PLY file of the C-alpha trace (Angstrom):
ply
format ascii 1.0
element vertex 139
property float x
property float y
property float z
element edge 138
property int vertex1
property int vertex2
end_header
63.58 58.20 307.08
61.05 60.85 306.24
58.67 61.86 308.90
55.25 63.11 307.89
54.15 65.31 310.70
52.80 68.79 311.14
56.19 70.42 310.11
55.69 69.18 306.56
52.36 70.98 306.41
53.97 74.05 307.96
56.80 74.01 305.40
54.31 73.56 302.55
52.30 76.53 303.80
55.43 78.66 304.04
56.44 77.60 300.55
53.01 78.50 299.11
53.07 81.86 300.97
56.58 82.54 299.68
55.52 81.68 296.13
52.50 84.00 296.36
54.66 86.79 297.82
57.46 86.34 295.28
54.92 86.01 292.44
53.27 89.27 293.39
56.36 91.34 294.20
59.11 89.76 292.11
57.88 87.61 289.24
55.07 89.88 288.00
57.31 93.01 287.81
60.04 90.99 286.11
57.51 89.58 283.63
56.18 93.12 283.04
59.74 94.32 282.33
60.28 91.38 279.95
57.02 92.15 278.13
57.90 95.85 277.90
61.33 94.93 276.56
59.84 92.57 273.99
57.31 95.20 273.00
60.04 97.87 272.75
62.11 95.46 270.68
59.27 94.45 268.38
58.03 97.99 267.69
61.26 99.17 266.03
61.47 95.89 264.13
57.94 96.31 262.79
58.65 99.99 262.08
61.84 98.99 260.26
59.89 96.43 258.24
57.26 99.04 257.37
59.95 101.55 256.37
61.70 98.89 254.32
58.46 98.19 252.45
57.93 101.92 251.86
61.49 102.23 250.58
60.94 99.30 248.20
57.72 100.90 246.93
59.49 104.25 246.49
62.31 102.51 244.59
59.79 100.85 242.28
58.08 104.22 241.67
61.49 105.83 241.06
62.46 103.16 238.53
59.08 103.53 236.80
59.44 107.31 236.62
63.01 107.01 235.34
61.87 104.56 232.67
59.11 106.93 231.59
61.54 109.86 231.55
64.03 107.89 229.46
61.32 106.96 226.96
60.13 110.56 226.79
63.70 111.81 226.39
64.38 109.27 223.65
61.21 110.32 221.81
62.17 114.01 222.08
65.69 113.17 220.91
64.37 111.22 217.90
61.96 114.05 217.06
64.79 116.59 217.24
67.04 114.38 215.11
64.30 114.08 212.49
63.73 117.82 212.54
67.48 118.46 212.34
67.75 116.08 209.39
64.97 117.93 207.57
66.59 121.26 208.36
69.96 119.95 207.15
68.42 118.83 203.86
66.81 122.25 203.43
70.08 124.04 204.14
72.04 121.80 201.76
69.38 122.23 199.07
69.38 126.00 199.49
73.19 126.07 199.44
73.24 124.00 196.26
70.69 126.28 194.63
72.62 129.35 195.72
75.93 127.92 194.52
74.36 126.97 191.16
72.94 130.46 190.76
76.32 131.98 191.75
78.10 129.70 189.27
75.57 130.61 186.58
75.99 134.33 187.31
79.79 133.93 187.14
79.48 132.07 183.83
77.28 134.81 182.42
79.74 137.43 183.61
82.65 135.50 182.08
80.71 135.03 178.85
79.84 138.73 178.79
83.49 139.66 179.39
84.60 137.24 176.66
82.09 138.66 174.20
83.14 142.19 175.09
86.79 141.27 174.59
85.97 139.52 171.32
84.22 142.68 170.10
86.87 145.07 171.31
89.92 142.94 170.49
90.08 143.69 166.73
89.73 147.41 167.40
92.36 147.31 170.17
94.64 145.21 167.97
94.28 147.75 165.16
94.99 150.67 167.51
97.97 148.86 168.96
99.28 148.04 165.48
98.89 151.69 164.52
100.82 152.84 167.60
103.58 150.32 166.96
103.80 151.39 163.37
104.09 155.05 164.36
106.81 154.26 166.86
108.71 152.11 164.45
108.50 154.69 161.69
109.39 157.42 164.09
106.46 159.69 163.72
0 1
1 2
2 3
3 4
4 5
5 6
6 7
7 8
8 9
9 10
10 11
11 12
12 13
13 14
14 15
15 16
16 17
17 18
18 19
19 20
20 21
21 22
22 23
23 24
24 25
25 26
26 27
27 28
28 29
29 30
30 31
31 32
32 33
33 34
34 35
35 36
36 37
37 38
38 39
39 40
40 41
41 42
42 43
43 44
44 45
45 46
46 47
47 48
48 49
49 50
50 51
51 52
52 53
53 54
54 55
55 56
56 57
57 58
58 59
59 60
60 61
61 62
62 63
63 64
64 65
65 66
66 67
67 68
68 69
69 70
70 71
71 72
72 73
73 74
74 75
75 76
76 77
77 78
78 79
79 80
80 81
81 82
82 83
83 84
84 85
85 86
86 87
87 88
88 89
89 90
90 91
91 92
92 93
93 94
94 95
95 96
96 97
97 98
98 99
99 100
100 101
101 102
102 103
103 104
104 105
105 106
106 107
107 108
108 109
109 110
110 111
111 112
112 113
113 114
114 115
115 116
116 117
117 118
118 119
119 120
120 121
121 122
122 123
123 124
124 125
125 126
126 127
127 128
128 129
129 130
130 131
131 132
132 133
133 134
134 135
135 136
136 137
137 138
């Protein structure tokens, strides 16, 4: 059987005093350590989240800059190809003109040589016939 006398009140008083003492000297410091630990744990996590967001933003900027650079490079490449094509056409045209003029000059030279030979051939043939005749006749 439970007896309700003054010892119950004494035990309750001791329990309350113990709880106040332990609360002040044990539980509050432990709770402060837990809070500091949680705070120390949450700060790096929030910092990591912030850095992750900054990295994502930097990656988006990088991709945008790379896209712009590729477009600019492609435009420069196309411009250079167009310019090279024009230059190629000019060079080919000039080479064709030069080759035609060289061919025409060679034709004129050949024609001139042919005409010269045609003029000189009868005279040379006559001189050669005269020399042959002299040799054959012994003179």
